[in-house]
CHARMM-style PDB file with segment names, atoms N, HN, CA, C and O in Angstrom:
ATOM      1  N   MET     1      59.051 171.444  78.346  1.00  0.00      PROA
ATOM      2  CA  MET     1      59.941 170.457  77.772  1.00  0.00      PROA
ATOM      3  C   MET     1      60.247 169.402  78.842  1.00  0.00      PROA
ATOM      4  O   MET     1      60.655 169.739  79.953  1.00  0.00      PROA
ATOM      5  N   ALA     2      60.052 168.145  78.503  1.00  0.00      PROA
ATOM      6  HN  ALA     2      59.721 167.871  77.600  1.00  0.00      PROA
ATOM      7  CA  ALA     2      60.319 167.050  79.428  1.00  0.00      PROA
ATOM      8  C   ALA     2      61.810 166.723  79.406  1.00  0.00      PROA
ATOM      9  O   ALA     2      62.444 166.768  78.353  1.00  0.00      PROA
ATOM     10  N   THR     3      62.363 166.396  80.568  1.00  0.00      PROA
ATOM     11  HN  THR     3      61.847 166.359  81.424  1.00  0.00      PROA
ATOM     12  CA  THR     3      63.773 166.027  80.662  1.00  0.00      PROA
ATOM     13  C   THR     3      63.914 164.706  81.394  1.00  0.00      PROA
ATOM     14  O   THR     3      62.999 164.263  82.088  1.00  0.00      PROA
ATOM     15  N   ALA     4      65.086 164.075  81.228  1.00  0.00      PROA
ATOM     16  HN  ALA     4      65.830 164.435  80.664  1.00  0.00      PROA
ATOM     17  CA  ALA     4      65.395 162.827  81.920  1.00  0.00      PROA
ATOM     18  C   ALA     4      66.886 162.824  82.217  1.00  0.00      PROA
ATOM     19  O   ALA     4      67.645 163.562  81.590  1.00  0.00      PROA
ATOM     20  N   THR     5      67.314 162.001  83.167  1.00  0.00      PROA
ATOM     21  HN  THR     5      66.698 161.401  83.677  1.00  0.00      PROA
ATOM     22  CA  THR     5      68.712 161.912  83.571  1.00  0.00      PROA
ATOM     23  C   THR     5      69.255 160.534  83.238  1.00  0.00      PROA
ATOM     24  O   THR     5      68.595 159.523  83.477  1.00  0.00      PROA
ATOM     25  N   LEU     6      70.455 160.500  82.688  1.00  0.00      PROA
ATOM     26  HN  LEU     6      70.991 161.322  82.494  1.00  0.00      PROA
ATOM     27  CA  LEU     6      71.133 159.242  82.375  1.00  0.00      PROA
ATOM     28  C   LEU     6      71.624 158.621  83.673  1.00  0.00      PROA
ATOM     29  O   LEU     6      72.352 159.265  84.429  1.00  0.00      PROA
ATOM     30  N   SER     7      71.231 157.367  83.945  1.00  0.00      PROA
ATOM     31  HN  SER     7      70.640 156.844  83.332  1.00  0.00      PROA
ATOM     32  CA  SER     7      71.610 156.702  85.196  1.00  0.00      PROA
ATOM     33  C   SER     7      73.050 156.179  85.111  1.00  0.00      PROA
ATOM     34  O   SER     7      73.666 156.206  84.046  1.00  0.00      PROA
ATOM     35  N   THR     8      73.568 155.711  86.231  1.00  0.00      PROA
ATOM     36  HN  THR     8      73.067 155.689  87.096  1.00  0.00      PROA
ATOM     37  CA  THR     8      74.919 155.149  86.260  1.00  0.00      PROA
ATOM     38  C   THR     8      75.006 153.868  85.433  1.00  0.00      PROA
ATOM     39  O   THR     8      76.102 153.428  85.085  1.00  0.00      PROA
ATOM     40  N   ARG     9      73.861 153.269  85.119  1.00  0.00      PROA
ATOM     41  HN  ARG     9      72.971 153.626  85.402  1.00  0.00      PROA
ATOM     42  CA  ARG     9      73.817 152.072  84.267  1.00  0.00      PROA
ATOM     43  C   ARG     9      73.504 152.445  82.821  1.00  0.00      PROA
ATOM     44  O   ARG     9      73.165 151.583  82.010  1.00  0.00      PROA
ATOM     45  N   PHE    10      73.620 153.745  82.499  1.00  0.00      PROA
ATOM     46  HN  PHE    10      73.895 154.445  83.157  1.00  0.00      PROA
ATOM     47  CA  PHE    10      73.387 154.280  81.151  1.00  0.00      PROA
ATOM     48  C   PHE    10      71.960 154.024  80.660  1.00  0.00      PROA
ATOM     49  O   PHE    10      71.748 153.682  79.497  1.00  0.00      PROA
ATOM     50  N   GLN    11      70.997 154.191  81.550  1.00  0.00      PROA
ATOM     51  HN  GLN    11      71.169 154.469  82.495  1.00  0.00      PROA
ATOM     52  CA  GLN    11      69.595 154.028  81.211  1.00  0.00      PROA
ATOM     53  C   GLN    11      68.872 155.362  81.366  1.00  0.00      PROA
ATOM     54  O   GLN    11      69.223 156.174  82.222  1.00  0.00      PROA
ATOM     55  N   ILE    12      67.858 155.578  80.530  1.00  0.00      PROA
ATOM     56  HN  ILE    12      67.572 154.918  79.835  1.00  0.00      PROA
ATOM     57  CA  ILE    12      67.032 156.783  80.606  1.00  0.00      PROA
ATOM     58  C   ILE    12      65.576 156.347  80.626  1.00  0.00      PROA
ATOM     59  O   ILE    12      65.159 155.508  79.828  1.00  0.00      PROA
ATOM     60  N   SER    13      64.810 156.918  81.536  1.00  0.00      PROA
ATOM     61  HN  SER    13      65.148 157.600  82.185  1.00  0.00      PROA
ATOM     62  CA  SER    13      63.364 156.678  81.560  1.00  0.00      PROA
ATOM     63  C   SER    13      62.700 157.758  80.731  1.00  0.00      PROA
ATOM     64  O   SER    13      62.950 158.946  80.933  1.00  0.00      PROA
ATOM     65  N   ILE    14      61.858 157.351  79.802  1.00  0.00      PROA
ATOM     66  HN  ILE    14      61.655 156.385  79.638  1.00  0.00      PROA
ATOM     67  CA  ILE    14      61.146 158.307  78.960  1.00  0.00      PROA
ATOM     68  C   ILE    14      59.990 158.887  79.784  1.00  0.00      PROA
ATOM     69  O   ILE    14      59.172 158.138  80.317  1.00  0.00      PROA
ATOM     70  N   PRO    15      59.925 160.209  79.887  1.00  0.00      PROA
ATOM     71  CA  PRO    15      58.868 160.830  80.698  1.00  0.00      PROA
ATOM     72  C   PRO    15      57.468 160.381  80.269  1.00  0.00      PROA
ATOM     73  O   PRO    15      57.207 160.168  79.084  1.00  0.00      PROA
ATOM     74  N   LYS    16      56.581 160.242  81.244  1.00  0.00      PROA
ATOM     75  HN  LYS    16      56.793 160.416  82.206  1.00  0.00      PROA
ATOM     76  CA  LYS    16      55.229 159.753  81.006  1.00  0.00      PROA
ATOM     77  C   LYS    16      54.493 160.585  79.960  1.00  0.00      PROA
ATOM     78  O   LYS    16      53.804 160.026  79.107  1.00  0.00      PROA
ATOM     79  N   GLU    17      54.627 161.912  80.011  1.00  0.00      PROA
ATOM     80  HN  GLU    17      55.187 162.366  80.704  1.00  0.00      PROA
ATOM     81  CA  GLU    17      53.896 162.756  79.056  1.00  0.00      PROA
ATOM     82  C   GLU    17      54.343 162.483  77.617  1.00  0.00      PROA
ATOM     83  O   GLU    17      53.534 162.570  76.693  1.00  0.00      PROA
ATOM     84  N   VAL    18      55.621 162.156  77.422  1.00  0.00      PROA
ATOM     85  HN  VAL    18      56.278 162.086  78.172  1.00  0.00      PROA
ATOM     86  CA  VAL    18      56.128 161.835  76.080  1.00  0.00      PROA
ATOM     87  C   VAL    18      55.601 160.475  75.641  1.00  0.00      PROA
ATOM     88  O   VAL    18      55.140 160.326  74.509  1.00  0.00      PROA
ATOM     89  N   ARG    19      55.665 159.470  76.536  1.00  0.00      PROA
ATOM     90  HN  ARG    19      56.039 159.591  77.455  1.00  0.00      PROA
ATOM     91  CA  ARG    19      55.152 158.123  76.211  1.00  0.00      PROA
ATOM     92  C   ARG    19      53.692 158.177  75.825  1.00  0.00      PROA
ATOM     93  O   ARG    19      53.284 157.544  74.851  1.00  0.00      PROA
ATOM     94  N   GLU    20      52.904 158.918  76.570  1.00  0.00      PROA
ATOM     95  HN  GLU    20      53.235 159.431  77.361  1.00  0.00      PROA
ATOM     96  CA  GLU    20      51.470 158.995  76.291  1.00  0.00      PROA
ATOM     97  C   GLU    20      51.192 159.735  74.985  1.00  0.00      PROA
ATOM     98  O   GLU    20      50.330 159.321  74.209  1.00  0.00      PROA
ATOM     99  N   GLN    21      51.912 160.819  74.739  1.00  0.00      PROA
ATOM    100  HN  GLN    21      52.612 161.155  75.369  1.00  0.00      PROA
ATOM    101  CA  GLN    21      51.706 161.594  73.514  1.00  0.00      PROA
ATOM    102  C   GLN    21      52.063 160.760  72.282  1.00  0.00      PROA
ATOM    103  O   GLN    21      51.392 160.865  71.255  1.00  0.00      PROA
ATOM    104  N   GLN    22      53.110 159.933  72.369  1.00  0.00      PROA
ATOM    105  HN  GLN    22      53.656 159.848  73.203  1.00  0.00      PROA
ATOM    106  CA  GLN    22      53.570 159.128  71.238  1.00  0.00      PROA
ATOM    107  C   GLN    22      52.916 157.748  71.188  1.00  0.00      PROA
ATOM    108  O   GLN    22      53.135 156.997  70.237  1.00  0.00      PROA
ATOM    109  N   ASN    23      52.122 157.407  72.189  1.00  0.00      PROA
ATOM    110  HN  ASN    23      51.944 158.017  72.962  1.00  0.00      PROA
ATOM    111  CA  ASN    23      51.487 156.085  72.292  1.00  0.00      PROA
ATOM    112  C   ASN    23      52.523 154.962  72.320  1.00  0.00      PROA
ATOM    113  O   ASN    23      52.333 153.920  71.693  1.00  0.00      PROA
ATOM    114  N   TRP    24      53.614 155.178  73.044  1.00  0.00      PROA
ATOM    115  HN  TRP    24      53.769 156.025  73.553  1.00  0.00      PROA
ATOM    116  CA  TRP    24      54.651 154.155  73.210  1.00  0.00      PROA
ATOM    117  C   TRP    24      54.303 153.280  74.393  1.00  0.00      PROA
ATOM    118  O   TRP    24      53.712 153.743  75.369  1.00  0.00      PROA
ATOM    119  N   SER    25      54.675 151.994  74.303  1.00  0.00      PROA
ATOM    120  HN  SER    25      55.154 151.617  73.510  1.00  0.00      PROA
ATOM    121  CA  SER    25      54.365 151.067  75.387  1.00  0.00      PROA
ATOM    122  C   SER    25      55.599 150.257  75.770  1.00  0.00      PROA
ATOM    123  O   SER    25      56.575 150.194  75.023  1.00  0.00      PROA
ATOM    124  N   ALA    26      55.535 149.640  76.946  1.00  0.00      PROA
ATOM    125  HN  ALA    26      54.741 149.691  77.553  1.00  0.00      PROA
ATOM    126  CA  ALA    26      56.645 148.822  77.442  1.00  0.00      PROA
ATOM    127  C   ALA    26      56.907 147.674  76.482  1.00  0.00      PROA
ATOM    128  O   ALA    26      55.971 147.061  75.968  1.00  0.00      PROA
ATOM    129  N   GLY    27      58.182 147.382  76.240  1.00  0.00      PROA
ATOM    130  HN  GLY    27      58.942 147.880  76.657  1.00  0.00      PROA
ATOM    131  CA  GLY    27      58.556 146.287  75.360  1.00  0.00      PROA
ATOM    132  C   GLY    27      58.707 146.696  73.904  1.00  0.00      PROA
ATOM    133  O   GLY    27      59.160 145.902  73.079  1.00  0.00      PROA
ATOM    134  N   GLN    28      58.331 147.926  73.583  1.00  0.00      PROA
ATOM    135  HN  GLN    28      57.962 148.571  74.254  1.00  0.00      PROA
ATOM    136  CA  GLN    28      58.439 148.410  72.207  1.00  0.00      PROA
ATOM    137  C   GLN    28      59.922 148.608  71.864  1.00  0.00      PROA
ATOM    138  O   GLN    28      60.710 149.036  72.707  1.00  0.00      PROA
ATOM    139  N   GLU    29      60.288 148.289  70.617  1.00  0.00      PROA
ATOM    140  HN  GLU    29      59.648 147.941  69.932  1.00  0.00      PROA
ATOM    141  CA  GLU    29      61.677 148.393  70.169  1.00  0.00      PROA
ATOM    142  C   GLU    29      61.908 149.748  69.495  1.00  0.00      PROA
ATOM    143  O   GLU    29      61.039 150.259  68.789  1.00  0.00      PROA
ATOM    144  N   PHE    30      63.109 150.327  69.727  1.00  0.00      PROA
ATOM    145  HN  PHE    30      63.815 149.912  70.301  1.00  0.00      PROA
ATOM    146  CA  PHE    30      63.454 151.634  69.181  1.00  0.00      PROA
ATOM    147  C   PHE    30      64.802 151.578  68.482  1.00  0.00      PROA
ATOM    148  O   PHE    30      65.628 150.707  68.755  1.00  0.00      PROA
ATOM    149  N   VAL    31      65.007 152.525  67.574  1.00  0.00      PROA
ATOM    150  HN  VAL    31      64.336 153.232  67.352  1.00  0.00      PROA
ATOM    151  CA  VAL    31      66.283 152.681  66.883  1.00  0.00      PROA
ATOM    152  C   VAL    31      66.830 154.059  67.261  1.00  0.00      PROA
ATOM    153  O   VAL    31      66.076 155.023  67.392  1.00  0.00      PROA
ATOM    154  N   PHE    32      68.156 154.136  67.434  1.00  0.00      PROA
ATOM    155  HN  PHE    32      68.769 153.353  67.327  1.00  0.00      PROA
ATOM    156  CA  PHE    32      68.826 155.392  67.767  1.00  0.00      PROA
ATOM    157  C   PHE    32      69.585 155.867  66.538  1.00  0.00      PROA
ATOM    158  O   PHE    32      70.428 155.143  66.009  1.00  0.00      PROA
ATOM    159  N   ILE    33      69.289 157.084  66.081  1.00  0.00      PROA
ATOM    160  HN  ILE    33      68.604 157.672  66.511  1.00  0.00      PROA
ATOM    161  CA  ILE    33      69.904 157.645  64.881  1.00  0.00      PROA
ATOM    162  C   ILE    33      70.723 158.869  65.296  1.00  0.00      PROA
ATOM    163  O   ILE    33      70.156 159.886  65.696  1.00  0.00      PROA
ATOM    164  N   PRO    34      72.072 158.776  65.202  1.00  0.00      PROA
ATOM    165  CA  PRO    34      72.911 159.923  65.577  1.00  0.00      PROA
ATOM    166  C   PRO    34      72.620 161.142  64.692  1.00  0.00      PROA
ATOM    167  O   PRO    34      72.539 161.018  63.469  1.00  0.00      PROA
ATOM    168  N   LYS    35      72.465 162.306  65.304  1.00  0.00      PROA
ATOM    169  HN  LYS    35      72.530 162.407  66.297  1.00  0.00      PROA
ATOM    170  CA  LYS    35      72.208 163.564  64.596  1.00  0.00      PROA
ATOM    171  C   LYS    35      73.068 164.650  65.242  1.00  0.00      PROA
ATOM    172  O   LYS    35      72.694 165.220  66.267  1.00  0.00      PROA
ATOM    173  N   GLY    36      74.220 164.931  64.637  1.00  0.00      PROA
ATOM    174  HN  GLY    36      74.524 164.468  63.804  1.00  0.00      PROA
ATOM    175  CA  GLY    36      75.102 165.954  65.202  1.00  0.00      PROA
ATOM    176  C   GLY    36      75.536 165.567  66.606  1.00  0.00      PROA
ATOM    177  O   GLY    36      76.120 164.502  66.806  1.00  0.00      PROA
ATOM    178  N   LYS    37      75.251 166.436  67.590  1.00  0.00      PROA
ATOM    179  HN  LYS    37      74.777 167.301  67.427  1.00  0.00      PROA
ATOM    180  CA  LYS    37      75.613 166.150  68.983  1.00  0.00      PROA
ATOM    181  C   LYS    37      74.468 165.504  69.745  1.00  0.00      PROA
ATOM    182  O   LYS    37      74.548 165.322  70.960  1.00  0.00      PROA
ATOM    183  N   GLY    38      73.403 165.156  69.032  1.00  0.00      PROA
ATOM    184  HN  GLY    38      73.338 165.304  68.045  1.00  0.00      PROA
ATOM    185  CA  GLY    38      72.243 164.537  69.662  1.00  0.00      PROA
ATOM    186  C   GLY    38      71.910 163.210  69.014  1.00  0.00      PROA
ATOM    187  O   GLY    38      72.696 162.659  68.244  1.00  0.00      PROA
ATOM    188  N   VAL    39      70.746 162.714  69.336  1.00  0.00      PROA
ATOM    189  HN  VAL    39      70.107 163.162  69.961  1.00  0.00      PROA
ATOM    190  CA  VAL    39      70.298 161.436  68.782  1.00  0.00      PROA
ATOM    191  C   VAL    39      68.788 161.495  68.565  1.00  0.00      PROA
ATOM    192  O   VAL    39      68.061 162.078  69.369  1.00  0.00      PROA
ATOM    193  N   LEU    40      68.328 160.894  67.486  1.00  0.00      PROA
ATOM    194  HN  LEU    40      68.919 160.420  66.833  1.00  0.00      PROA
ATOM    195  CA  LEU    40      66.912 160.807  67.173  1.00  0.00      PROA
ATOM    196  C   LEU    40      66.433 159.425  67.596  1.00  0.00      PROA
ATOM    197  O   LEU    40      67.022 158.419  67.200  1.00  0.00      PROA
ATOM    198  N   LEU    41      65.390 159.366  68.383  1.00  0.00      PROA
ATOM    199  HN  LEU    41      64.912 160.184  68.704  1.00  0.00      PROA
ATOM    200  CA  LEU    41      64.830 158.109  68.877  1.00  0.00      PROA
ATOM    201  C   LEU    41      63.547 157.826  68.110  1.00  0.00      PROA
ATOM    202  O   LEU    41      62.599 158.610  68.161  1.00  0.00      PROA
ATOM    203  N   MET    42      63.521 156.694  67.394  1.00  0.00      PROA
ATOM    204  HN  MET    42      64.292 156.058  67.353  1.00  0.00      PROA
ATOM    205  CA  MET    42      62.360 156.344  66.572  1.00  0.00      PROA
ATOM    206  C   MET    42      61.925 154.916  66.881  1.00  0.00      PROA
ATOM    207  O   MET    42      62.773 154.039  67.042  1.00  0.00      PROA
ATOM    208  N   PRO    43      60.606 154.665  66.967  1.00  0.00      PROA
ATOM    209  CA  PRO    43      60.151 153.292  67.149  1.00  0.00      PROA
ATOM    210  C   PRO    43      60.399 152.482  65.881  1.00  0.00      PROA
ATOM    211  O   PRO    43      60.261 152.995  64.771  1.00  0.00      PROA
ATOM    212  N   VAL    44      60.765 151.218  66.056  1.00  0.00      PROA
ATOM    213  HN  VAL    44      60.877 150.802  66.959  1.00  0.00      PROA
ATOM    214  CA  VAL    44      60.943 150.316  64.922  1.00  0.00      PROA
ATOM    215  C   VAL    44      59.557 149.916  64.453  1.00  0.00      PROA
ATOM    216  O   VAL    44      58.745 149.425  65.238  1.00  0.00      PROA
ATOM    217  N   LEU    45      59.286 150.126  63.167  1.00  0.00      PROA
ATOM    218  HN  LEU    45      59.945 150.524  62.530  1.00  0.00      PROA
ATOM    219  CA  LEU    45      57.963 149.828  62.624  1.00  0.00      PROA
ATOM    220  C   LEU    45      57.843 148.364  62.231  1.00  0.00      PROA
ATOM    221  O   LEU    45      58.813 147.746  61.792  1.00  0.00      PROA
ATOM    222  N   THR    46      56.649 147.819  62.391  1.00  0.00      PROA
ATOM    223  HN  THR    46      55.861 148.321  62.747  1.00  0.00      PROA
ATOM    224  CA  THR    46      56.364 146.454  61.971  1.00  0.00      PROA
ATOM    225  C   THR    46      55.723 146.502  60.586  1.00  0.00      PROA
ATOM    226  O   THR    46      55.344 147.575  60.116  1.00  0.00      PROA
ATOM    227  N   LEU    47      55.600 145.356  59.935  1.00  0.00      PROA
ATOM    228  HN  LEU    47      55.908 144.485  60.317  1.00  0.00      PROA
ATOM    229  CA  LEU    47      54.927 145.307  58.642  1.00  0.00      PROA
ATOM    230  C   LEU    47      53.480 145.782  58.761  1.00  0.00      PROA
ATOM    231  O   LEU    47      52.947 146.412  57.848  1.00  0.00      PROA
ATOM    232  N   GLY    48      52.865 145.479  59.872  1.00  0.00      PROA
ATOM    233  HN  GLY    48      53.299 144.968  60.614  1.00  0.00      PROA
ATOM    234  CA  GLY    48      51.485 145.924  60.101  1.00  0.00      PROA
ATOM    235  C   GLY    48      51.381 147.445  60.159  1.00  0.00      PROA
ATOM    236  O   GLY    48      50.403 148.024  59.686  1.00  0.00      PROA
ATOM    237  N   ASP    49      52.405 148.098  60.747  1.00  0.00      PROA
ATOM    238  HN  ASP    49      53.200 147.628  61.131  1.00  0.00      PROA
ATOM    239  CA  ASP    49      52.423 149.559  60.811  1.00  0.00      PROA
ATOM    240  C   ASP    49      52.529 150.172  59.420  1.00  0.00      PROA
ATOM    241  O   ASP    49      52.006 151.260  59.178  1.00  0.00      PROA
ATOM    242  N   LEU    50      53.204 149.480  58.507  1.00  0.00      PROA
ATOM    243  HN  LEU    50      53.630 148.596  58.704  1.00  0.00      PROA
ATOM    244  CA  LEU    50      53.436 149.997  57.163  1.00  0.00      PROA
ATOM    245  C   LEU    50      52.301 149.690  56.190  1.00  0.00      PROA
ATOM    246  O   LEU    50      52.239 150.263  55.103  1.00  0.00      PROA
ATOM    247  N   ARG    51      51.408 148.788  56.580  1.00  0.00      PROA
ATOM    248  HN  ARG    51      51.458 148.322  57.463  1.00  0.00      PROA
ATOM    249  CA  ARG    51      50.313 148.402  55.694  1.00  0.00      PROA
ATOM    250  C   ARG    51      49.466 149.617  55.326  1.00  0.00      PROA
ATOM    251  O   ARG    51      48.988 150.339  56.200  1.00  0.00      PROA
ATOM    252  N   GLY    52      49.285 149.834  54.021  1.00  0.00      PROA
ATOM    253  HN  GLY    52      49.673 149.247  53.311  1.00  0.00      PROA
ATOM    254  CA  GLY    52      48.460 150.917  53.527  1.00  0.00      PROA
ATOM    255  C   GLY    52      49.168 152.251  53.406  1.00  0.00      PROA
ATOM    256  O   GLY    52      48.538 153.245  53.045  1.00  0.00      PROA
ATOM    257  N   ILE    53      50.464 152.304  53.699  1.00  0.00      PROA
ATOM    258  HN  ILE    53      50.975 151.496  53.992  1.00  0.00      PROA
ATOM    259  CA  ILE    53      51.188 153.571  53.692  1.00  0.00      PROA
ATOM    260  C   ILE    53      51.244 154.201  52.302  1.00  0.00      PROA
ATOM    261  O   ILE    53      51.309 155.424  52.185  1.00  0.00      PROA
ATOM    262  N   ALA    54      51.221 153.384  51.247  1.00  0.00      PROA
ATOM    263  HN  ALA    54      51.168 152.390  51.342  1.00  0.00      PROA
ATOM    264  CA  ALA    54      51.305 153.903  49.882  1.00  0.00      PROA
ATOM    265  C   ALA    54      49.940 153.924  49.194  1.00  0.00      PROA
ATOM    266  O   ALA    54      49.855 154.093  47.978  1.00  0.00      PROA
ATOM    267  N   GLU    55      48.896 153.757  49.962  1.00  0.00      PROA
ATOM    268  HN  GLU    55      48.965 153.620  50.950  1.00  0.00      PROA
ATOM    269  CA  GLU    55      47.551 153.750  49.392  1.00  0.00      PROA
ATOM    270  C   GLU    55      47.282 155.074  48.695  1.00  0.00      PROA
ATOM    271  O   GLU    55      47.490 156.140  49.275  1.00  0.00      PROA
ATOM    272  N   GLY    56      46.825 155.008  47.462  1.00  0.00      PROA
ATOM    273  HN  GLY    56      46.657 154.142  46.991  1.00  0.00      PROA
ATOM    274  CA  GLY    56      46.532 156.205  46.698  1.00  0.00      PROA
ATOM    275  C   GLY    56      47.743 156.801  45.990  1.00  0.00      PROA
ATOM    276  O   GLY    56      47.643 157.866  45.380  1.00  0.00      PROA
ATOM    277  N   ALA    57      48.899 156.114  46.067  1.00  0.00      PROA
ATOM    278  HN  ALA    57      48.980 155.250  46.562  1.00  0.00      PROA
ATOM    279  CA  ALA    57      50.102 156.623  45.402  1.00  0.00      PROA
ATOM    280  C   ALA    57      49.928 156.567  43.887  1.00  0.00      PROA
ATOM    281  O   ALA    57      49.269 155.667  43.368  1.00  0.00      PROA
ATOM    282  N   ASP    58      50.517 157.527  43.181  1.00  0.00      PROA
ATOM    283  HN  ASP    58      51.052 158.258  43.603  1.00  0.00      PROA
ATOM    284  CA  ASP    58      50.453 157.588  41.724  1.00  0.00      PROA
ATOM    285  C   ASP    58      51.434 156.583  41.136  1.00  0.00      PROA
ATOM    286  O   ASP    58      52.642 156.724  41.321  1.00  0.00      PROA
ATOM    287  N   LYS    59      50.938 155.581  40.435  1.00  0.00      PROA
ATOM    288  HN  LYS    59      49.956 155.467  40.285  1.00  0.00      PROA
ATOM    289  CA  LYS    59      51.786 154.531  39.863  1.00  0.00      PROA
ATOM    290  C   LYS    59      52.294 154.894  38.473  1.00  0.00      PROA
ATOM    291  O   LYS    59      53.076 154.148  37.884  1.00  0.00      PROA
ATOM    292  N   GLU    60      51.857 156.029  37.948  1.00  0.00      PROA
ATOM    293  HN  GLU    60      51.222 156.635  38.426  1.00  0.00      PROA
ATOM    294  CA  GLU    60      52.288 156.478  36.624  1.00  0.00      PROA
ATOM    295  C   GLU    60      53.777 156.817  36.652  1.00  0.00      PROA
ATOM    296  O   GLU    60      54.260 157.425  37.608  1.00  0.00      PROA
ATOM    297  N   ASN    61      54.494 156.430  35.620  1.00  0.00      PROA
ATOM    298  HN  ASN    61      54.102 155.936  34.843  1.00  0.00      PROA
ATOM    299  CA  ASN    61      55.930 156.681  35.487  1.00  0.00      PROA
ATOM    300  C   ASN    61      56.750 155.999  36.573  1.00  0.00      PROA
ATOM    301  O   ASN    61      57.829 156.473  36.928  1.00  0.00      PROA
ATOM    302  N   TYR    62      56.243 154.887  37.102  1.00  0.00      PROA
ATOM    303  HN  TYR    62      55.366 154.502  36.813  1.00  0.00      PROA
ATOM    304  CA  TYR    62      56.974 154.114  38.104  1.00  0.00      PROA
ATOM    305  C   TYR    62      58.193 153.460  37.462  1.00  0.00      PROA
ATOM    306  O   TYR    62      58.087 152.856  36.395  1.00  0.00      PROA
ATOM    307  N   ARG    63      59.342 153.579  38.108  1.00  0.00      PROA
ATOM    308  HN  ARG    63      59.428 154.070  38.975  1.00  0.00      PROA
ATOM    309  CA  ARG    63      60.575 152.966  37.583  1.00  0.00      PROA
ATOM    310  C   ARG    63      60.875 151.695  38.335  1.00  0.00      PROA
ATOM    311  O   ARG    63      60.847 151.661  39.565  1.00  0.00      PROA
ATOM    312  N   ASP    64      61.162 150.654  37.590  1.00  0.00      PROA
ATOM    313  HN  ASP    64      61.186 150.682  36.591  1.00  0.00      PROA
ATOM    314  CA  ASP    64      61.521 149.363  38.169  1.00  0.00      PROA
ATOM    315  C   ASP    64      63.044 149.238  38.168  1.00  0.00      PROA
ATOM    316  O   ASP    64      63.728 150.052  37.547  1.00  0.00      PROA
ATOM    317  N   ARG    65      63.571 148.253  38.839  1.00  0.00      PROA
ATOM    318  HN  ARG    65      63.016 147.592  39.343  1.00  0.00      PROA
ATOM    319  CA  ARG    65      65.021 148.023  38.841  1.00  0.00      PROA
ATOM    320  C   ARG    65      65.557 147.796  37.422  1.00  0.00      PROA
ATOM    321  O   ARG    65      66.708 148.128  37.138  1.00  0.00      PROA
ATOM    322  N   ASN    66      64.743 147.239  36.543  1.00  0.00      PROA
ATOM    323  HN  ASN    66      63.808 146.968  36.774  1.00  0.00      PROA
ATOM    324  CA  ASN    66      65.176 146.996  35.178  1.00  0.00      PROA
ATOM    325  C   ASN    66      65.345 148.293  34.382  1.00  0.00      PROA
ATOM    326  O   ASN    66      65.993 148.291  33.336  1.00  0.00      PROA
ATOM    327  N   ASP    67      64.772 149.393  34.863  1.00  0.00      PROA
ATOM    328  HN  ASP    67      64.245 149.395  35.713  1.00  0.00      PROA
ATOM    329  CA  ASP    67      64.880 150.691  34.187  1.00  0.00      PROA
ATOM    330  C   ASP    67      66.172 151.434  34.537  1.00  0.00      PROA
ATOM    331  O   ASP    67      66.487 152.453  33.921  1.00  0.00      PROA
ATOM    332  N   ARG    68      66.910 150.935  35.509  1.00  0.00      PROA
ATOM    333  HN  ARG    68      66.654 150.107  36.009  1.00  0.00      PROA
ATOM    334  CA  ARG    68      68.106 151.644  35.985  1.00  0.00      PROA
ATOM    335  C   ARG    68      69.304 151.339  35.095  1.00  0.00      PROA
ATOM    336  O   ARG    68      69.350 150.319  34.407  1.00  0.00      PROA
ATOM    337  N   PHE    69      70.259 152.239  35.129  1.00  0.00      PROA
ATOM    338  HN  PHE    69      70.222 153.067  35.688  1.00  0.00      PROA
ATOM    339  CA  PHE    69      71.475 152.079  34.328  1.00  0.00      PROA
ATOM    340  C   PHE    69      72.426 151.092  34.951  1.00  0.00      PROA
ATOM    341  OT1 PHE    69      73.499 150.839  34.404  1.00  0.00      PROA
TER     342      PHE     69
END
């Protein structure tokens, strides 16, 4: 398990093995999601990252905003 220490300037360096495994790079933007006593760190996705995510999705019985009560 990789660990890091919070600096006096409240900064944390992400361990190299984690950066490489996740393919994270310098300048990448992240979001912090509070989870109990911890936090979930997720990269902010771009439109390009989302392209094709719903490819092959079943469009049958799709509900539109007009179908809502």
